[in-house]
N, C-alpha and C positions, 0 to 999 in steps of 0.2 A: 493589485496582485491577487492571484487566485488563492484557493483554499485547498489544502491537501487533505485527502480522505484516507482513512484506514479501511482496508477491505479484508475481512477475516473469513475463514471457511472456504477458501478458493479450492476448487477441484484440482487435483494433480494434473489433469489433462488440459486445464485452461492455459492460455498463453496471454502474453501482454497485449497482443492484437485483439483477443477475445474481450479483455477488459476495456480496451480503447473503444471498440465497436459498441459494447453495451452502454458505457457511460456517455458516449457521444449522443445518445438519444436525449440526454438532458442538457447538452450544451457542448462547448468547446473543451476538449481534453488537452491539457498542456503536456502532461506526461502520464505514463502508466508503467508500473514496475511490479513484478512478482519477485519476492525475495527468495533466493535460492540457497540451499545448503552447500557450503564450499566443499565439504568432504564427498558428498554423494552426487552433487549436481542436480538434485531433485528439489522441486518446489517445497518451501516450508509451509505452504498453505495460506499465506497471507501476502498482502502487497499494498501498494499505495497508488492512488489516482489523484492527480492535481487538476482541478477544474479552473477555468479562467476567471470566474467571478464567484462571489459568495452566494449569490442567488442560484447559480447553476449547481454549486456544491450542495445547497440545501435541497434542490429539486432531485439531485441524484440520491441523496440520503432518503428522501421521501419515497422515491420510486423503487430503489434496490434493497434497502435494509429489510432482511427477512425473506427476500425473494430468492428463487432458484436460478442459478447460473451454472450451466454444464452439469446439471444433476445434483447440485449441492446448494443448500440455503446459505447465503452469504450474510455477513454482518457488515454494515457500512455505517461509519460514524466519522466525526472530525478527528483527524490525527492529532495526537498530543505532541508537543515539541520533544525532540530526542533529548534524553537525559545526558548531561555532560559525563563523559567517561573519566574515571578517576585513575590516577597513577599511570599504569602501564608497566613496562618491564624495567625493573631497576637493575641496571648493569653494573652497579657499583661505581667505582671511580672516585669515591669521596676522599677528601684529604684527611690525614690523621695527624 
């Protein structure tokens, strides 16, 4: 299984294809996603790229961390696991 990378500082003009093409220089890109704001539909300025192997992921970190992509310096590091979400909406319905 590959390794997921966090990409921070992404230009608002960058696309998922831009990420895919840039990171493909280091190996096989399994997936590339830019996180979008639901309300505005605009990029939040960060995303994730999954590389097919740990070695390719490390090569991508070494090549791209602190480098410029579409006019902005990006931050590239190993993505942390998503924190579990707590609770949610309590709609009541408990018995008394």
